[in-house]
N, C-alpha and C positions, 0 to 999 in steps of 0.2 A: 545553456547552463551546464556547468560541470557537475559531476556526481557529488562532490563535496558540498556544493551549494544546495543541492537537493536534500542531502542528509541534514544540513543546517536548518532548512525549512521544516523538515520532519521533526527535528529536535525542538524547534520553536512550537510546533503543534502539540507535541507530547506534553508540554507544560499544562495544557488544558484538558488532559485526560481526566475522566471521571472514573477512578478505579479504587473505590473505598473497600472493596472486598478482596481483590487479589493484591492490591497495592503494586500492580504491574502496569506501568504507563507505556502506551504505544502511540507513536506519531507516524503519520504518512504524508508524503508530499508527492503529488502527481504532476508531472511535467506535460504540458499540452503542446501541440505542434506550433503554436505561435510564440512559445517561450514563457507563457504565463504558467503559474503554479496554483494548484488547488490542494488544500491540506485537510487533514482529518485527524481526530484523536479518538481513542477507544472510549466507549460510554458503557459502563457496566450498569446492571440493573439487579435489584434484590431478587428478581425472578431470573436467575442466571441465564437461561436460554434466550432471554430477550436482549442480552448484551450485544453491542455493536463493536466490531473491530475497526481500528483506525483506517485500514486500507479500504474497507467497505464504505465507510463514511466519506472518504475522499472520492472514491469512484462514483458514489451516489450523487455527490455534489457536482462533479463534472457532468454527469448525466442530466441533472436538473438544469444545468446551464446549456444543454443541447450539445455537449462536447464529448460524449462517450467515445466516438470514433477518432477523436483528436489526441488521445492519450499516447504518449511516446516513451515514457519511462516513469518509474516510481522509486522513491526512497523510503525505507522503513527503518524505524529505530524503536527500541524498547528496552525496558529494564525495571527493576524494583525501584519504586519511588524512594527517594532519600537513601539510596544504597548504591553499591558499586554496580554500574550498568554498562560495563565496557565491552561486553561480548556481543557480537552481531546477533540480531534477532531476524528470523525469516518469517514470511507470511504463513499463516496456518492454511490447512487444506481448503477451507471454505473461501478464504481470501484469494487463494491461487485460482480457484474456479471463477470468482467474480472478476479478477484481473484478466482471465482468459477471454471473457466475454468482450471486454474492451479491446484486447489485443486482436482477436479474430475479426471484429467489426472494422478495426482500423487497418487490417492486413499487416500487422507487425508482430514480431517476436520481441516483447518488451524486455529491456534491461531492468533488472530488479537490484537495487543497491541496498545493502543491509548493514546496519551498524547498531551499536549499543547507545544508551542514553548519553554516555560519556566515552571518552577514549578515541583513539585514532583508527582502530581496527575497522575495516570495511570489506565487505564481500560484494562481488558482482556476479550475478547469475542471469541467465536468460530464462524467461518464464517457461519455455519449452523444456528446460532442464529440471525446473522445480515441479512441473506438472506435465510429464510426458504422456502422449496419447490422449490429450484432453478432449472432452466432449464440448462442443460449442455450436455457435450459429451455423458454421459450415455443415455440420452434421444434419441440420434441419433445412439445408438448401438456401440459407441466407448468405449472400455474397458479401465479401469485404467491401468497405466504403470506397 
């Protein structure tokens, strides 16, 4: 799957965002090693601290399927609902740490593709660039898959 298809899957997921407070929809699409894709959308909560990010939802779904070690890439999109959302959005710090868990378990430096809800602009980063010197399973003596 090419990065543009992964971004398209993330945009399709963002349609299902529950973001009544921020009005900022985020979608994520996680590519697994067999070519399948798991998606997630942000889920806000009136108790703000209980909100879930799209990337975390997608990674948790992959984990629930027993596929955490199989993550090979992620696409992330976001923007203001019903507004201009053409600037790339990057994962927050918490999501970078959650992604790092999958990356280290799988023995990969994940490519992270970032885009807006609309528009052609897309960025490509390596997770190690977004979260240098990350703490993860290897620091606890847990080997890659």
